N, C-alpha and C positions, 0 to 999 in steps of 0.2 A: 504494500500500500504506500503511495507517495505521500509526502508531507502535507500537501493540501488536503488530500482525502482524510488523513489522520486528524487534521484540525477540524474539519467539518464533522467527523465522527465524534470528537469531543464536544462540539457544540450541540449535536442532536441526540446524544445518548442520555437516556433517563438515569443511567447508572453512574454518570460522571458528576462529581460535585459541582455546584453552581459556580464556585470560585474558579475552578479549572476551566469550565466552559467560557467564563468571562475572559480569562487570559487568552484562550484560543480566539475569541472574537476580537480582542485587541489586536492580535497579529493579523487577522484577516481584514479588519477595518484599515489597518495601516497599509496593507497590501493594495487597498483600493485608492491609495493616495490621499486618504483623509488626514486632516491636520490633527496633531496630538491633542490639542485642546478640545476638539470636537469628539475625539475618541474618549477622552476622559469624561465628557458629559454623557455620552451614550452608555458608557460602562458604569457610571456612577462612582468613579474613583478619582483620585487626584492625578495631576499631570506627572508627578514623580513616580507614581505607581505604573503609569503607562510606560514611562521610560525604563523602569526596572524590568518589566516583563518583556519588552521588546529586546532589551539587552540580553536577558536570560535566554530568550529564544534564539537570538543570533549566535550566542556562545554554545548552547547545548541542544538546540533544535526542539522538537516537540517534547522530549523527555524533560526539558527544563521547566515546562509549564505544569508538570504534575506535582501533587502534594508530596512533601518530604516528611519523614518521621521526625517528630519533635522529641527532644530529650526530656522536657519538663512535663510533669503530670498535668492532668486536667484541672482547671481552676475550680476551687470549692466555692460555689455560688449557691446561696439559699434558694430553695424551690420557689419561694414567693417572688424572688427577684427574677428567676427564670421565667415564671408565668407572666410577670410584668413586661418583660422584653417581648415575649410572644404576642401579648395583647397589644402593645404599642406598635409593633411591626405591622399589624393589620389595620392600623389607622394612619391617616396622614400626619406628618409632623405638625407641631403647633404652628399656627398661622404666622406668629411673630418671628419664627425662625427663618422665614424666607426660603425654606427647603421645599423642593417639589417631591422628594422621596427620601427615605432613610438610607444612609450608608452605614456600614458597620461601625465606623469611627464616630459618626454623629450619634448613633444609638448608644454606644458605650459611654460617650460623654453625657448624654441625656440621663441615662440610668444612674451614673455616678453622681450627677447633680441632684436628681430628684429622690433617689433612694438612699443616698449616703453610703452606697456599697460600690467599691471600685471593681469594674470589670474591664477586660481588655477587648479590643475590637476583634482579636482572634477568637475569643470566646463567643462573641455575638455571631461572627461569620459561621463558626462551627454549629452553633445552635440553629441558625437559619437553615444550614445545609441539612442537618439531621431532621428538620421538620418541613423540608420542602418549600422553604420561603426564599424568595429572591426579589425583594422590593425594587432593586435597581433595574430589574429586567421586566417584571410584569406590572409594576405600579401597584398602588394601594387604592382602596376605595376612596374616591374624592366626593365630598359632600358639596352638592351644587349650592351656589349662592343666589340662584334665581329666586326672586321673591314670589313667583308663581309656581314654585316647584311642586307643591302638593296638588294644585289644580291640574298641571300638565301631566303629572304621573297618573292621576285618576282618569284623565281623558284618554291617554294612550293605552293604559292597562285595560280600560273599559273596552276599547276597540279589539284588543287581543282576546279577552275573555268572553265578551258578549257583543260581537260585531252587529251592526244594524242588518236586519233581514234583507237579503238580496243584494247587499252592498259588497263592494270589493275593497279590501284593505291592502295597500301597497306600502312596503317599507323601502325607502329610496335613500341612497347615499353615493358618494364617490370615493374611490380609492385612488390616491394621486401618486404620480411619479413612480410607477412600478418599473423597475430597472430590467433591461435586457442584458443579462450577464452571460458571457461565454466562460463557463467554468471548466473547460476541458483541458486547459494547459497545465502542465505540472507546476507545483509550487516550488519555486527556487528560494534560496535565502533572500531576505528582503533587500532588493536592489532597485534603485529608482533611476530611470533614464531622464536626466534633466531636460534634454531636448524634446522628448515626447511627453513628459509629465505624466507618465503612467507607470504602473508596476508591471512586472513580468509574471504576475499570478494569473489574472484573468482580465478580460477586456469588457468595458461597458459600451454597449452599442446604442444607448439612448433610453428613453422612457416613454411610457404611455399612461393615460388616465383611464380608469374604468368606472363608468356609470353603471349602476345596477339597481334593479327593482325586484324585490321579493314579494310574490303573492302570498300573503300571510295565510290565506285559506287553503292553498294547494301546495305551497312550498316551491313552486316553480320560479325560476329566475330569468329575467330578461336583462341582458347586459350589452353594453356597447363601449368600445375603446375609442378614445379621441386624443389627438396630439395636444389639445389645449383644454383648459377647464375654466369656463367663465359663464356668465349669465345666459348668453346665447346658446352655448353648448348644453347647459342644463335644460333650457326651455325646449330645445330640439329633441333631447332625450325624453323629456316629460311627455311631449306629444306622442312619441312612439310607444311609450310605456302604457299610456291610457287608451290608445287606439283600439286594442283588442277587446276592451270592455265598454265599447260604445253602447249607450242606452242604459247604463247602470250608474248608480251612485258610487263614487270612488272617494275613498279616504286615503290620504297620503301621509305617512309618518316620515319626518325628515328633521335634520338638525338646523341650527341657526346660522348657517353660512350666508354671507351677504349675497352670493349668487342665487340664493333661493328666494330673495325678496326684491329683486331689481324692479324698476318701473315696468319693464316689459312683462315680467312674470306676473306682477299684480294685475296688469291689464288683461293678460291671458286668463287669469282666474275670474275676472269679472265677466269675460265672454264664455266661460265654461263653468257655469254655476253648479254642475253636477260633481265637480272636483273640490274637495275640502282638504286644506293643509292642517296638519297637527304637528306642532314643533315640540321636540324633546326639550326638557329644561337645559339651560346652559351647563356645560360640563357633564352631561349625562347621556352621552351617545350610546351607553350600554342598553338604554331602553329601546333602541332601534334594532329590530331583529336582523336587518341586513348586515349589521356588524358581526353577528355570529357567523353568518355565511362567509363574509370576507375572511374571517379567521380560519375557517375550515378550508376555503379555497387556497389561501396562502400556504397553509401547512401541507395540504395534499398535492398541490399542483405547481406552485410558483417558487417557494422558498429554495428548494434544492434543484430546480430545473436548470438546464443549460440552454441558453438562447443566443444564437449567433447573430440575431438581428431583431429589431422591434417587430418586424413582420412575423417572425417565428414565435415571439412572445405572444402576440395577439392571437395567432392561430391556437396556441396552447390554451389561452383563456377561453376562446370560443369553443374549443373541443371539450374543455372541462364543463362549461355551462351545458352543452348538449348532453354530456354524460350525466350530469346532475339531474337534468330534467327528465331523463329516461326513466328514472325511478324516484322522482321527487316526493317527499313527504313533508308536511308542515312541521315547523317547530312547535312544541307544545308549551305554551306559557302557563306557568302554575302559580307564580307569586301574585297575590292580590295587592291592591293599593294599600290596604291597612297593614299588611305584612311588610311592604317596602318602607312605608312611613315609620313603622315601629322600629325597623332596623336603623333608619336614619336618626331617629330620636335617641336610640341607644348609643350610636356612634357619637352624636353630638354631646351626650352626657359624658361619655368616656373621655372625649377630647377636652371638655371643660375641666374635668378632674385633673387631667394631665397638665393643662395650663395652670390651674390653681396650685397644684403641687410644685410646678416649676417656679411659680412666683414666690413661694415661701422661702 
């Protein structure tokens, strides 16, 4: 197995610790000519950490990214503190921290400050790995600050659980800047050609944008790739997405992108009274079922694919949609509005406790 394949196997294997997978991603991102500061942000680590693992990889290859036995014993941390770390990891950092997500160092500092018990970031990282947590990769639950959050949740969940009789519910969104990557070249030690400004790992051939509409009732997906993403592109796609449902009342779930509310789109809605928009709360795209489909499509068809051109990438996406629709089944939404709002209230209470304790 060549080094590039080994790195991708580290990234994709469920048996590899999250920390090791992140180190492999750092190397792969650098091989894409990404700046080290950007890599640090993507990985949720510091710039010196990026430098360290790139240097280790250059000196020792893939083996240098693997965990090494430590001579010291495991830290003796009270079970109550351990539980506090796990609970805090599942919420967003306090608002006043300015953090978008937890890093192991920030969590260690937070626990030391609020619990009065010193823990190392190595302990936090190990605890996360043992419990399958990777906040720097998957994000944490973000509480929407939309003042109409409850009303919008009730509106959209109501469509999922009890859609109007005879109506069609479409979940629409865009997945932007999908890269056509040729991953077939062997991974060499990281070397950059200053004249060509690219690596010798794999080549990027461009990007495409995917507009997609999920029929919530049937699970079928209609999608279209476009080179640009603007209000005109969205309106053109919307026309095509609703056309098969002529004569029916159509409810469209979508997020708050500015391209969804342009003057042209608003004029179109006035001329198509059978179509009704339902906007997800700000910062709550998880309510939009098409996001679940995007995640599945990325994992099954795009993430590990080899695309020698944008044309090849678009064909792959079209083929996947055809395959999906050949045996489409709808997603079954089970969470009620009350259950979602109860979870949000619980998270708000937990965050308030964390903030209050932090202030003491």
